[in-house]
C-alpha positions as CSV (number, residue, x, y, z in Angstrom):
1,M,47.5,120.7,124.2
2,A,44.8,119.9,126.8
3,S,40.9,120.5,125.6
4,H,38.9,123.4,126.9
5,P,35.5,124.6,126.6
6,R,34.2,126.1,123.1
7,V,33.3,129.8,123.3
8,R,29.4,129.8,123.8
9,T,27.6,132.9,123.7
10,A,29.9,135.1,121.8
11,T,29.7,132.4,119.1
12,S,25.8,131.9,118.7
13,T,24.3,131.3,115.6
14,E,22.5,134.8,115.9
15,A,25.6,136.6,116.8
16,G,27.7,135.1,113.8
17,R,24.7,135.8,111.4
18,R,24.6,139.4,112.7
19,A,28.3,139.7,112.4
20,H,28.4,138.3,108.7
21,Q,25.8,140.9,108.1
22,L,27.5,143.7,109.3
23,V,30.8,142.4,107.3
24,R,28.3,142.4,104.3
25,T,26.8,146.0,105.1
26,L,30.3,147.7,105.2
27,G,31.6,145.9,102.0
28,E,28.3,147.5,100.4
29,R,29.4,151.1,102.0
30,L,32.5,150.8,100.2
31,E,31.3,149.9,97.0
32,H,28.7,153.0,97.0
33,T,31.1,155.3,98.4
34,I,34.0,154.3,96.1
35,R,32.7,153.3,92.7
36,P,30.9,156.8,92.0
37,L,34.4,158.2,92.4
38,L,35.9,156.0,89.8
39,S,32.9,156.9,87.3
40,G,34.5,156.7,83.8
41,A,37.9,155.3,84.7
42,T,38.7,152.0,83.2
43,R,42.5,152.3,84.4
44,A,44.2,153.0,87.6
45,A,47.7,153.4,89.0
46,L,47.8,152.1,93.0
47,L,50.8,153.8,94.7
48,D,52.3,152.8,97.9
49,V,51.5,149.1,97.8
50,P,52.6,146.9,100.7
51,T,55.9,145.0,100.7
52,H,56.2,144.4,104.7
53,Q,55.0,142.0,107.2
54,N,52.1,144.0,108.6
55,V,49.1,141.9,107.4
56,G,46.7,144.8,107.6
57,D,48.1,146.4,105.0
58,S,48.1,143.5,102.5
59,A,44.3,142.9,103.6
60,I,43.7,146.4,102.5
61,H,45.6,145.7,99.1
62,L,43.6,142.7,98.4
63,G,40.6,144.2,99.1
64,T,41.3,147.0,96.9
65,L,42.1,144.7,93.8
66,A,38.5,143.1,94.7
67,L,37.0,146.3,94.7
68,L,38.6,147.5,91.4
69,R,38.0,144.0,89.6
70,R,34.3,144.4,90.4
71,A,34.0,147.9,89.1
72,G,35.8,146.9,86.0
73,V,38.9,149.2,86.4
74,R,42.5,147.5,85.6
75,V,45.4,148.3,87.6
76,C,48.0,149.6,85.0
77,Y,50.6,150.6,87.4
78,A,51.4,149.8,91.0
79,C,54.3,150.8,93.2
80,S,55.9,150.7,96.5
81,I,57.4,153.6,98.4
82,E,60.7,152.5,96.7
83,T,60.1,151.8,93.2
84,Y,57.7,155.0,92.6
85,S,58.6,156.6,89.1
86,R,57.1,159.5,87.8
87,D,58.1,158.7,84.2
88,T,56.6,155.2,84.0
89,L,53.4,156.2,85.7
90,A,53.1,159.3,83.2
91,R,53.5,156.5,80.5
92,R,51.3,153.7,82.0
93,L,48.2,156.0,83.2
94,G,47.0,157.4,80.0
95,D,43.5,159.0,81.1
96,G,43.3,156.8,84.3
97,V,43.0,157.8,88.0
98,I,45.8,157.8,90.4
99,L,44.7,155.7,93.8
100,L,47.0,156.1,96.9
101,S,46.7,153.3,99.0
102,G,44.3,153.0,102.1
103,G,45.7,152.4,105.7
104,G,46.9,154.5,108.6
105,S,49.8,156.3,107.1
106,L,47.8,159.7,106.5
107,G,50.2,162.1,108.7
108,D,53.5,162.2,110.0
109,L,53.8,158.9,111.9
110,W,55.3,157.4,108.9
111,P,56.9,160.0,107.0
112,L,58.1,158.1,104.0
113,H,54.4,157.4,103.1
114,Q,53.6,161.0,103.5
115,Q,56.2,162.3,101.5
116,L,55.5,159.8,98.5
117,R,51.7,160.9,98.6
118,E,52.7,164.7,98.6
119,Q,55.5,163.9,95.8
120,V,52.5,162.5,93.7
121,L,50.5,165.1,94.0
122,A,53.1,167.7,93.1
123,D,54.0,165.4,89.9
124,F,50.5,164.9,88.5
125,P,48.3,168.2,89.5
126,N,45.8,167.8,87.0
127,V,45.2,164.0,87.2
128,R,42.3,162.8,89.0
129,V,43.7,161.5,92.4
130,I,41.5,159.4,95.2
131,Q,43.2,158.9,98.5
132,L,41.8,155.5,99.5
133,P,40.4,155.4,103.0
134,Q,43.1,156.5,105.7
135,S,43.4,157.3,109.5
136,L,44.9,160.6,109.8
137,H,47.2,162.0,112.6
138,F,49.4,164.7,112.4
139,R,51.6,165.7,115.7
140,D,54.0,168.2,114.0
141,R,52.6,171.7,113.0
142,G,55.1,172.0,110.3
143,A,54.1,168.4,108.7
144,L,50.4,169.4,108.9
145,S,51.5,172.7,107.2
146,R,53.4,171.0,104.2
147,A,50.2,168.3,103.8
148,R,47.8,171.6,103.6
149,L,49.8,173.2,100.9
150,A,50.2,169.9,98.9
151,F,46.7,169.1,99.1
152,G,45.3,172.5,98.4
153,A,47.5,173.0,95.3
154,H,45.8,169.9,93.6
155,R,42.9,170.7,91.7
156,H,41.3,167.0,91.9
157,L,42.0,165.3,95.0
158,T,39.1,163.4,96.9
159,L,40.0,162.1,100.6
160,L,38.5,159.2,102.0
161,L,38.7,158.8,105.8
162,R,38.0,155.7,107.6
163,D,36.5,157.1,111.2
164,D,34.4,160.1,111.9
165,R,37.3,161.6,113.9
166,S,39.6,161.5,111.0
167,L,36.9,162.8,108.7
168,A,36.4,165.8,111.3
169,A,40.3,166.7,111.2
170,A,40.4,166.4,107.3
171,R,37.5,168.8,106.8
172,S,39.0,171.3,109.5
173,H,42.7,171.3,107.9
174,F,42.1,170.7,104.3
175,D,39.8,172.1,101.6
176,A,39.7,168.8,99.5
177,P,36.4,167.2,99.2
178,S,36.4,164.5,101.9
179,E,34.0,161.6,102.9
180,V,33.8,158.9,105.3
181,C,34.7,155.2,104.4
182,P,35.1,151.8,105.9
183,D,38.5,150.2,105.7
184,L,39.3,148.4,102.4
185,A,39.8,145.0,103.9
186,F,35.9,144.8,104.1
187,A,35.7,144.5,100.3
188,S,36.8,140.9,100.6
189,G,33.9,140.1,102.5
190,P,33.5,137.2,105.2
191,L,36.4,134.6,105.4
192,P,36.4,131.2,106.5
193,R,38.3,130.2,109.3
194,P,41.4,128.6,108.0
195,V,42.2,126.3,111.0
196,A,40.8,125.2,113.9
197,P,41.6,126.7,117.4
198,R,44.4,125.3,119.6
199,A,44.2,128.0,122.3
200,R,41.6,129.8,124.3
201,V,43.1,133.0,123.1
202,V,45.6,134.5,120.9
203,W,46.9,138.0,121.8
204,L,48.2,140.4,118.9
205,A,49.9,143.2,120.5
206,R,51.4,146.2,118.4
207,R,55.3,146.4,119.4
208,D,56.0,150.0,117.0
209,R,55.5,153.5,117.3
210,E,51.7,153.0,117.6
211,A,51.8,151.0,120.5
212,A,49.9,152.6,123.5
213,P,51.3,152.6,127.0
214,H,48.9,149.7,128.3
215,A,49.9,147.4,125.2
216,D,52.3,145.5,127.9
217,A,50.4,142.3,128.6
218,G,52.6,141.5,131.4
219,A,52.5,137.6,132.0
220,H,50.4,136.8,129.0
221,P,51.8,135.7,125.7
222,T,51.6,138.1,122.8
223,F,53.0,138.1,119.3
224,D,53.2,141.0,116.6
225,W,52.6,140.1,113.0
226,A,54.8,142.8,111.9
227,E,58.0,141.2,113.5
228,R,57.4,138.1,111.8
229,R,60.3,137.1,109.7
230,G,59.2,137.2,106.1
231,S,58.6,134.1,103.9
232,P,60.9,133.1,101.2
233,L,58.4,134.6,98.7
234,S,58.2,138.1,100.6
235,R,62.0,138.2,101.0
236,V,62.2,137.9,97.2
237,E,59.4,140.5,96.8
238,R,61.4,143.0,98.8
239,L,64.7,142.2,97.1
240,G,62.9,142.8,93.8
241,H,61.9,146.2,95.0
242,R,65.3,147.2,96.5
243,V,67.0,146.3,93.1
244,A,64.5,147.9,91.1
245,S,64.8,151.2,93.3
246,A,68.9,150.9,92.9
247,H,68.7,150.5,89.6
248,P,66.0,152.8,87.6
249,R,66.6,151.4,84.4
250,I,65.4,148.2,85.0
251,E,62.3,149.3,86.7
252,P,60.2,149.5,83.5
253,Y,61.2,145.5,82.8
254,A,60.4,144.6,86.5
255,H,57.4,146.4,86.9
256,G,54.8,143.7,85.6
257,P,56.5,140.8,87.5
258,L,56.7,143.1,90.7
259,M,53.1,144.0,90.6
260,R,51.9,140.0,89.9
261,L,54.6,138.9,92.9
262,G,53.2,141.6,95.3
263,V,49.5,140.2,94.7
264,I,50.8,136.5,95.5
265,A,53.1,137.8,98.5
266,S,49.9,139.6,100.0
267,R,47.5,136.9,99.7
268,E,50.3,134.7,101.5
269,R,50.7,137.0,104.1
270,V,46.6,137.5,104.5
271,R,46.5,133.8,104.8
272,S,49.2,133.6,107.5
273,G,47.8,136.1,109.6
274,C,44.2,134.6,109.7
275,A,45.8,131.4,110.6
276,M,47.5,133.3,113.5
277,L,44.2,134.7,114.8
278,A,42.4,131.6,114.3
279,A,44.5,129.6,116.4
280,G,42.5,131.0,119.4
281,D,39.0,130.6,120.2
282,T,39.1,134.3,121.0
283,V,41.5,137.3,120.3
284,I,42.8,140.1,122.0
285,T,44.4,142.9,119.9
286,D,45.4,146.6,119.5
287,R,45.9,146.4,115.9
288,L,43.1,147.5,113.9
289,H,43.5,144.8,111.3
290,G,43.6,142.1,114.0
291,H,40.2,143.4,114.8
292,I,39.0,143.7,111.2
293,L,40.4,140.3,110.3
294,S,38.8,138.6,113.4
295,L,35.4,140.3,112.3
296,L,35.8,139.0,109.1
297,L,36.5,135.2,110.3
298,G,33.8,135.5,112.9
299,I,36.1,135.2,115.7
300,P,35.0,136.8,119.2
301,H,37.5,139.4,120.3
302,A,38.3,142.0,122.9
303,V,39.9,145.0,121.3
304,L,42.3,147.6,122.6
305,D,43.4,151.3,121.4
306,N,46.6,152.2,119.6
307,S,48.8,155.2,120.9
308,Y,46.4,157.8,119.5
309,G,42.9,156.8,119.2
310,K,42.8,155.2,115.7
311,V,41.2,151.7,116.9
312,R,38.7,153.4,119.2
313,S,37.5,155.9,116.5
314,F,37.2,153.4,114.0
315,Y,35.5,151.1,116.5
316,E,33.1,153.6,117.4
317,T,32.3,154.7,113.7
318,W,31.7,151.4,112.2
319,T,31.9,148.2,114.5
320,R,30.7,148.8,118.0
321,D,27.3,147.0,117.4
322,A,28.8,144.0,116.2
323,P,27.9,141.1,118.8
324,I,31.4,139.3,118.6
325,V,33.2,142.4,119.7
326,Q,33.8,143.9,123.0
327,W,35.8,147.3,123.9
328,A,38.5,147.1,126.4
329,E,40.2,150.0,128.3
330,T,43.0,148.1,129.8
331,P,44.7,144.7,129.3
332,A,43.1,143.6,132.5
333,D,39.6,144.2,131.0
334,A,40.3,142.5,127.7
335,V,41.4,139.2,129.8
336,R,38.3,139.4,132.0
337,T,36.2,139.4,128.5
338,V,37.9,136.4,126.9
339,Q,37.6,134.4,130.3
340,Q,33.8,135.1,130.5
341,W,33.7,134.0,126.9
342,T,35.8,130.6,127.4
343,S,34.6,129.7,130.8
């Protein structure tokens, strides 16, 4: 590959220092928000852990585990949407707290995750439950009404929302206590760049139900990490969860190995995703964790919105002052931005 000029202004020492400090500040905000909610807990169940190729959910998972370790809270139970077992959770939880994984599934765009959330609340009405930082988006009034009933019936539910718009919606629709809180990927802190850049720009673009109409980059090559084929390790993990789901009698025996395998697989997915982003001097993305991981890695990047404003709201709430981030209304704006950085 032909050599090309390195990014200049966007990666100045001062810009890098300020971006690094923002990452640290958001990590501290996470600790200050979540630790008081864990007060008195030494055990926790972590529900809806990722087994898919979306790197962002694995980054959230690893950040969650890092924060819990620092808080002295042991994960005594973990499950995916496939392997949830009320009986196993009840046996393992004791006086612990239930944690519903953070992400972007609070709503009806990803209904299986919302169904699990509501099932857990119904199964454990008297247990302390914390919904870790989520974006909120409902399209259907019926789905919103079901969520309102499920949340309202629970006595000890706290909702954490990862942007101001989601917080306002939660306080409008639900009676449960709610707070704004950054994404849990920030609990991992700044990350070292894993590879040297090989191109001026890499473009991470959604190709799923959250893709915005402008997501087509035209002649510009794009990729979506959620479409990448899983590694052998990830395929073994998925198979394990399918088998445990199909044969509930083996779930208690498979639980521990699947928990440990899930951590290793999440680390592998995050390493792979970081390497994809770091292959460019700059990044263009409409994936929230394309933005967050680029910030953790110190990579200058232009950010586009997803289909319903999730990325824009997070950016406006937490990261708009980062000197290595530029908002773009259209793909053409994003291209112009990175061209200015690399010219």
